C-alpha positions in Angstrom: 5.1 -1.4 -22.3 2.5 -0.8 -19.8 -0.4 1.8 -19.9 -2.1 1.6 -16.6 0.6 1.6 -13.6 -1.1 0.9 -9.7 1.1 1.6 -7.0 0.7 0.8 -3.7 0.8 3.8 -1.1 2.3 3.2 2.9 5.8 2.1 1.8 5.6 3.0 -2.1 4.2 6.4 -2.4 4.8 7.2 1.4 6.8 6.5 4.5 3.6 6.5 6.6 5.7 4.5 9.4 6.1 7.1 12.0 2.0 7.6 11.8 1.3 3.2 11.9 3.8 3.3 14.4 2.0 5.9 16.9 -1.0 3.6 16.3 0.6 0.6 17.0 1.9 1.9 20.1 -1.7 3.0 21.7 -3.3 -0.5 20.9 -0.1 -2.3 22.5 0.1 0.2 25.6 -4.5 -0.3 25.8 -3.8 -3.9 25.7 -0.3 -3.7 27.8 0.9 -6.0 24.8 4.9 -7.2 25.2 5.2 -6.7 21.3 8.4 -5.1 20.4 8.4 -1.7 18.6 11.4 -3.3 16.3 9.0 -6.0 14.8 6.1 -3.0 14.0 7.1 -3.2 10.2 6.2 -6.2 9.7 2.1 -5.8 10.2 2.6 -2.8 7.8 1.2 -4.5 4.2 -1.0 -7.2 5.4 -5.1 -5.9 6.4 -4.7 -4.4 9.3 -7.3 -7.2 10.6 -4.8 -9.7 9.5 -1.6 -8.5 11.2 -3.7 -7.7 15.0 -4.7 -11.5 14.5 -1.4 -12.8 13.2 1.0 -10.4 14.7 -0.6 -9.3 18.1 -2.4 -12.6 18.7 -6.0 -11.1 18.9 -9.1 -13.1 18.9 -11.5 -12.0 16.1 -14.1 -11.1 19.2 -11.5 -8.6 20.4 -10.2 -7.5 16.7 -12.9 -4.9 15.8 -11.8 -3.0 19.1 -8.6 -2.8 18.7 -9.0 -1.6 15.4 -11.0 1.2 16.9 -8.0 2.1 19.3 -6.0 2.3 16.6 -8.2 4.4 14.6 -8.8 6.6 17.3 -5.5 8.4 17.2 -4.9 7.8 13.0 -7.7 8.8 11.8 -7.5 12.3 14.0 -3.5 12.6 13.8 -1.6 9.6 12.9 -2.3 9.3 9.3 -0.7 12.3 8.3 2.2 11.7 9.8 5.0 10.7 7.7 6.2 12.0 4.2 6.2 11.1 0.8 9.3 9.4 -0.8 12.1 11.5 -2.3 11.6 10.9 -6.2 8.1 10.0 -6.3 6.4 13.3 -7.2 8.9 13.6 -10.6 8.6 9.6 -11.0 4.7 10.0 -11.3 4.6 13.3 -12.8 6.9 11.7 -15.6 4.8 8.9 -15.9 1.7 11.0 -16.1 3.5 13.4 -19.3 4.3 10.2 -21.4 0.7 9.3 -21.2 0.1 6.9 -18.6 -3.1 6.7 -15.9 -2.0 6.4 -12.5 -4.0 4.9 -9.8 -3.6 3.9 -6.3 -4.1 0.1 -5.4 -3.5 0.0 -1.5 -4.7 -2.2 1.7 -5.2 1.1 4.0 -8.9 2.0 3.6 -9.7 4.3 0.5 -10.8 6.9 2.5 -8.0 7.6 4.5 -5.7 7.4 1.6 -7.6 9.7 -0.5 -7.5 12.2 2.7 -3.9 12.0 3.0 -2.9 12.3 -0.6 -5.1 15.3 -0.6 -4.0 17.0 2.3 0.1 16.6 0.7 -1.1 18.4 -2.4 -0.9 15.4 -5.1 -4.6 14.8 -5.8 -4.1 15.9 -9.4 -1.3 12.9 -9.9 -3.7 10.5 -9.6 -6.6 9.1 -11.8 -7.9 6.9 -9.5 -7.4 6.5 -5.8 -8.4 2.4 -5.3 -7.9 1.0 -1.3 -9.9 -1.2 0.9 -13.5 -0.6 2.0 -13.5 1.3 5.7 -14.7 -1.8 7.7 -11.7 -3.8 6.7 -14.1 -6.6 6.1 -15.4 -7.4 2.2 -12.6 -5.8 0.1 -9.3 -6.2 2.0 -6.8 -7.9 0.5 -4.6 -6.9 -2.3 -5.8 -8.9 -4.9 -9.5 -7.7 -3.5 -8.2 -3.8 -4.3 -6.3 -4.8 -7.7 -9.3 -6.1 -9.0 -11.5 -3.6 -7.6 -9.3 -0.8 -9.3 -9.3 -2.9 -12.7 -13.2 -3.4 -12.5 -14.2 0.4 -11.6 -11.4 1.9 -14.1 -12.5 -0.7 -17.4 -9.4 -2.8 -16.8 -10.4 -6.1 -16.8 -9.8 -7.0 -20.0 -6.6 -5.2 -20.5 -4.1 -6.7 -17.6 -1.3 -6.8 -20.3 -1.1 -3.3 -20.4 -1.3 -2.8 -16.4 1.6 -3.4 -13.6 1.5 -3.0 -9.8 4.3 -1.5 -8.0 5.0 -2.2 -4.0 7.2 -2.9 -1.3 5.8 -6.0 0.1 5.3 -9.9 -0.9 1.7 -9.5 -0.3 1.9 -6.7 -3.4 3.5 -9.5 -5.7 0.9 -12.6 -4.6 -2.4 -10.1 -4.7 -0.8 -9.0 -8.6 -0.2 -12.4 -9.7 -3.7 -14.0 -8.5 -5.3 -11.0 -10.6 -3.3 -12.1 -13.8 -0.9 -8.7 -14.0 2.7 -8.0 -13.5 4.1 -6.9 -10.3 7.3 -4.9 -10.0 9.1 -4.6 -6.1 10.8 -1.8 -5.0 13.4 -1.6 -2.2 13.2 2.2 -0.8 10.3 0.7 1.3 9.7 -2.1 4.1 10.0 -5.3 2.0 13.4 -6.5 0.9 15.1 -8.3 -2.2 15.0 -12.0 -0.2 11.4 -11.0 0.0 10.7 -10.1 -3.1 12.7 -13.2 -5.1 10.7 -15.8 -2.5 7.3 -14.4 -3.9 9.1 -14.4 -7.7 8.8 -10.6 -8.1 8.8 -9.9 -12.2 11.2 -7.3 -11.4 13.0 -5.4 -8.4 14.3 -2.1 -8.5 16.6 0.1 -6.1 15.3 4.0 -6.5 12.1 5.3 -8.1 14.4 6.7 -11.1 15.3 2.8 -12.1 11.3 2.2 -11.9 11.2 5.3 -14.8 13.9 4.1 -16.9 12.2 0.8 -17.1 8.3 2.4 -17.6 9.4 4.8 -20.1 12.1 3.1 -22.2 
């Protein structure tokens, strides 16, 4: 059914929450904010610039410095702190064996995404790694990233052959805005209720469920 599979990264391919949460800690501590760690999950999915503004209450003038505080830790140590979800490597391996093309489409900066995938020894599993620009000012939203992946991979005229797999409503919204289908997955940071409200095309509980669907 679908020949080109786009994967979100955080919460879909990898549980990046340990390193992200530690990096959020640095920001909360630096600014002496009263923001509970139990709410950090809300900030995984949107562009970090939006999260800092919408959830931590930063004014636009302070967002740049807050991102620097975050990245001073994340870029050195935090981004490697996490694990690839069980079942993801077999899923992507089997999809590739069947002739499907595999891409990432993540709001995480492309530079960091590539470095993490390379460190985990999985670079050969992907035909292209697409993410936001490092400044997170131009290509930031999921719609921006999906459009970027389709354009650079000459898939803009083949949208019916493409699907995005992701764990948050932002994936559904971004995919639909571009004109491709989106499947929500439940092993990440989102919920069934979130996907139903966002009108995800499909909802899957495990990587095995995704594989059965894409290879059926």
